[in-house]
C-alpha atoms as an extended CHARMM CRD file, in Angstrom:
* protein
*
       101  EXT
         1         1  MET       CA            255.2710000000       17.7650000000       46.7920000000  PROA      1               0.0000000000
         2         2  GLU       CA            251.7350000000       18.4050000000       48.2120000000  PROA      2               0.0000000000
         3         3  GLN       CA            251.5850000000       20.6610000000       50.9580000000  PROA      3               0.0000000000
         4         4  VAL       CA            249.5610000000       19.1890000000       53.8130000000  PROA      4               0.0000000000
         5         5  GLN       CA            246.6050000000       21.0520000000       54.9630000000  PROA      5               0.0000000000
         6         6  ILE       CA            246.3390000000       21.8570000000       58.9530000000  PROA      6               0.0000000000
         7         7  PRO       CA            243.2200000000       23.2890000000       60.0270000000  PROA      7               0.0000000000
         8         8  THR       CA            243.7920000000       25.8790000000       62.5530000000  PROA      8               0.0000000000
         9         9  VAL       CA            241.6930000000       26.1560000000       65.8610000000  PROA      9               0.0000000000
        10        10  SER       CA            240.2270000000       28.7360000000       67.3640000000  PROA      10              0.0000000000
        11        11  ARG       CA            241.8150000000       30.7060000000       70.1660000000  PROA      11              0.0000000000
        12        12  PRO       CA            240.2670000000       30.1620000000       73.7010000000  PROA      12              0.0000000000
        13        13  LYS       CA            238.1840000000       32.6760000000       75.0440000000  PROA      13              0.0000000000
        14        14  PRO       CA            239.8910000000       35.7080000000       76.8400000000  PROA      14              0.0000000000
        15        15  LEU       CA            240.3380000000       35.0640000000       80.4560000000  PROA      15              0.0000000000
        16        16  GLN       CA            237.7320000000       36.9940000000       82.9930000000  PROA      16              0.0000000000
        17        17  LEU       CA            239.4370000000       37.4670000000       85.9010000000  PROA      17              0.0000000000
        18        18  ASN       CA            237.5700000000       38.5520000000       89.1910000000  PROA      18              0.0000000000
        19        19  ASP       CA            238.9030000000       41.3060000000       91.2380000000  PROA      19              0.0000000000
        20        20  THR       CA            241.0850000000       40.7500000000       94.3940000000  PROA      20              0.0000000000
        21        21  ARG       CA            241.6430000000       43.0010000000       97.1470000000  PROA      21              0.0000000000
        22        22  VAL       CA            244.9680000000       43.1610000000       99.5220000000  PROA      22              0.0000000000
        23        23  PHE       CA            244.8540000000       44.5560000000      102.4880000000  PROA      23              0.0000000000
        24        24  VAL       CA            248.3910000000       45.2370000000      104.0060000000  PROA      24              0.0000000000
        25        25  VAL       CA            247.9070000000       45.0170000000      108.1970000000  PROA      25              0.0000000000
        26        26  ASN       CA            250.7740000000       45.3830000000      110.7130000000  PROA      26              0.0000000000
        27        27  GLU       CA            251.1490000000       45.5800000000      114.4200000000  PROA      27              0.0000000000
        28        28  ASP       CA            250.2060000000       49.3510000000      114.2830000000  PROA      28              0.0000000000
        29        29  ASN       CA            246.9630000000       49.0040000000      112.5430000000  PROA      29              0.0000000000
        30        30  ILE       CA            245.4510000000       45.6840000000      113.0920000000  PROA      30              0.0000000000
        31        31  ASP       CA            242.9550000000       46.6610000000      115.6610000000  PROA      31              0.0000000000
        32        32  ALA       CA            241.6500000000       49.3160000000      113.7240000000  PROA      32              0.0000000000
        33        33  PHE       CA            241.5260000000       47.4990000000      110.5430000000  PROA      33              0.0000000000
        34        34  ILE       CA            239.9150000000       44.2160000000      112.2740000000  PROA      34              0.0000000000
        35        35  GLU       CA            237.0140000000       46.3760000000      113.6160000000  PROA      35              0.0000000000
        36        36  GLU       CA            236.3520000000       48.0730000000      109.9890000000  PROA      36              0.0000000000
        37        37  PHE       CA            236.8000000000       44.9790000000      108.0930000000  PROA      37              0.0000000000
        38        38  LYS       CA            234.0250000000       42.9900000000      110.1070000000  PROA      38              0.0000000000
        39        39  ALA       CA            231.9390000000       46.2130000000      109.5720000000  PROA      39              0.0000000000
        40        40  VAL       CA            231.9960000000       46.3190000000      105.8450000000  PROA      40              0.0000000000
        41        41  TYR       CA            232.5320000000       42.2050000000      105.1560000000  PROA      41              0.0000000000
        42        42  GLY       CA            231.6020000000       40.4820000000      107.9130000000  PROA      42              0.0000000000
        43        43  GLU       CA            233.7080000000       37.5500000000      109.5790000000  PROA      43              0.0000000000
        44        44  VAL       CA            237.5100000000       38.0920000000      109.4490000000  PROA      44              0.0000000000
        45        45  ALA       CA            240.0490000000       35.3430000000      108.1240000000  PROA      45              0.0000000000
        46        46  TYR       CA            243.8100000000       35.4940000000      107.9320000000  PROA      46              0.0000000000
        47        47  VAL       CA            245.8750000000       34.4880000000      105.3230000000  PROA      47              0.0000000000
        48        48  ALA       CA            249.5400000000       35.4510000000      105.9410000000  PROA      48              0.0000000000
        49        49  LEU       CA            252.6160000000       35.8810000000      103.3670000000  PROA      49              0.0000000000
        50        50  SER       CA            256.2470000000       36.7920000000      104.3460000000  PROA      50              0.0000000000
        51        51  MET       CA            257.6460000000       39.6730000000      102.4750000000  PROA      51              0.0000000000
        52        52  GLN       CA            259.7980000000       37.0090000000      100.7990000000  PROA      52              0.0000000000
        53        53  ASP       CA            256.7910000000       35.0130000000       99.8300000000  PROA      53              0.0000000000
        54        54  TYR       CA            254.7870000000       37.7130000000       98.6960000000  PROA      54              0.0000000000
        55        55  GLU       CA            257.8300000000       38.8410000000       96.4100000000  PROA      55              0.0000000000
        56        56  ASN       CA            257.7710000000       35.3520000000       95.1330000000  PROA      56              0.0000000000
        57        57  LEU       CA            254.0490000000       35.5370000000       94.1660000000  PROA      57              0.0000000000
        58        58  ALA       CA            254.7380000000       38.8170000000       92.1830000000  PROA      58              0.0000000000
        59        59  LEU       CA            257.8690000000       36.9370000000       90.3440000000  PROA      59              0.0000000000
        60        60  ASN       CA            255.4710000000       34.0730000000       89.6920000000  PROA      60              0.0000000000
        61        61  ILE       CA            252.9350000000       35.9700000000       88.2750000000  PROA      61              0.0000000000
        62        62  ALA       CA            255.4200000000       37.4310000000       86.0160000000  PROA      62              0.0000000000
        63        63  GLU       CA            256.8070000000       34.3460000000       84.7450000000  PROA      63              0.0000000000
        64        64  LEU       CA            253.6530000000       33.1540000000       84.1390000000  PROA      64              0.0000000000
        65        65  LYS       CA            252.4860000000       36.0800000000       82.1600000000  PROA      65              0.0000000000
        66        66  ARG       CA            256.0660000000       35.6520000000       80.0270000000  PROA      66              0.0000000000
        67        67  TYR       CA            255.3710000000       31.7570000000       79.4490000000  PROA      67              0.0000000000
        68        68  ILE       CA            251.8370000000       32.6670000000       78.1310000000  PROA      68              0.0000000000
        69        69  ASN       CA            253.1240000000       35.7930000000       75.8220000000  PROA      69              0.0000000000
        70        70  GLN       CA            255.8550000000       33.2890000000       74.3380000000  PROA      70              0.0000000000
        71        71  GLN       CA            253.3740000000       30.6660000000       73.9460000000  PROA      71              0.0000000000
        72        72  THR       CA            250.9640000000       33.1640000000       71.8220000000  PROA      72              0.0000000000
        73        73  GLU       CA            253.7570000000       34.0750000000       69.8930000000  PROA      73              0.0000000000
        74        74  ILE       CA            254.5400000000       30.2920000000       68.8430000000  PROA      74              0.0000000000
        75        75  ILE       CA            250.7600000000       29.6620000000       68.2440000000  PROA      75              0.0000000000
        76        76  VAL       CA            250.6080000000       32.7280000000       65.9980000000  PROA      76              0.0000000000
        77        77  TYR       CA            253.7730000000       31.5120000000       64.3860000000  PROA      77              0.0000000000
        78        78  TYR       CA            252.3380000000       28.1380000000       63.3470000000  PROA      78              0.0000000000
        79        79  GLU       CA            248.6810000000       29.8360000000       62.1630000000  PROA      79              0.0000000000
        80        80  LYS       CA            250.6140000000       31.9310000000       59.8340000000  PROA      80              0.0000000000
        81        81  ALA       CA            252.6220000000       28.9190000000       58.6860000000  PROA      81              0.0000000000
        82        82  VAL       CA            250.0090000000       26.8480000000       58.2930000000  PROA      82              0.0000000000
        83        83  THR       CA            247.2660000000       29.3220000000       56.5840000000  PROA      83              0.0000000000
        84        84  ASP       CA            249.6730000000       31.6200000000       54.3970000000  PROA      84              0.0000000000
        85        85  GLU       CA            248.7720000000       30.8440000000       50.5810000000  PROA      85              0.0000000000
        86        86  PRO       CA            251.7410000000       28.7580000000       48.6930000000  PROA      86              0.0000000000
        87        87  LYS       CA            253.7100000000       30.7350000000       45.8110000000  PROA      87              0.0000000000
        88        88  GLU       CA            252.5640000000       30.5270000000       42.0480000000  PROA      88              0.0000000000
        89        89  GLU       CA            254.4930000000       28.0880000000       40.4240000000  PROA      89              0.0000000000
        90        90  ASN       CA            256.5910000000       29.3640000000       37.2950000000  PROA      90              0.0000000000
        91        91  ALA       CA            254.3110000000       27.9590000000       34.1470000000  PROA      91              0.0000000000
        92        92  GLN       CA            257.8210000000       27.5120000000       32.5310000000  PROA      92              0.0000000000
        93        93  ASP       CA            259.5930000000       25.3250000000       34.9350000000  PROA      93              0.0000000000
        94        94  GLY       CA            257.3240000000       24.6180000000       37.9100000000  PROA      94              0.0000000000
        95        95  THR       CA            259.9130000000       26.0410000000       40.3340000000  PROA      95              0.0000000000
        96        96  GLY       CA            258.0590000000       28.7470000000       41.5840000000  PROA      96              0.0000000000
        97        97  SER       CA            261.0360000000       31.3400000000       41.1070000000  PROA      97              0.0000000000
        98        98  GLN       CA            260.0070000000       34.4620000000       39.0050000000  PROA      98              0.0000000000
        99        99  PRO       CA            261.1480000000       34.2010000000       35.3540000000  PROA      99              0.0000000000
       100       100  SER       CA            264.7030000000       35.8120000000       34.3490000000  PROA      100             0.0000000000
       101       101  GLU       CA            264.9650000000       38.2850000000       31.7350000000  PROA      101             0.0000000000
């Protein structure tokens, strides 16, 4: 049986993520934070997360990382499966097994 050669595709370029800053603000430091933030960055905009939502965000990122790592393992498995050289056939019986002594 002839083995079908499946061309492998190059992998995507690595991620180039942008830095993201997270500021923790509470009732005690909000006035000082707003003053300092405006001085450094200009306008202030708010995005609020509850502690539970922040935890869920962190868990979701961990889940995405796990999924990507498992997908990478699957891709590597199939790349190896289609690129490995087939074993040499035994010239005497064509089975690919080693001759017995």
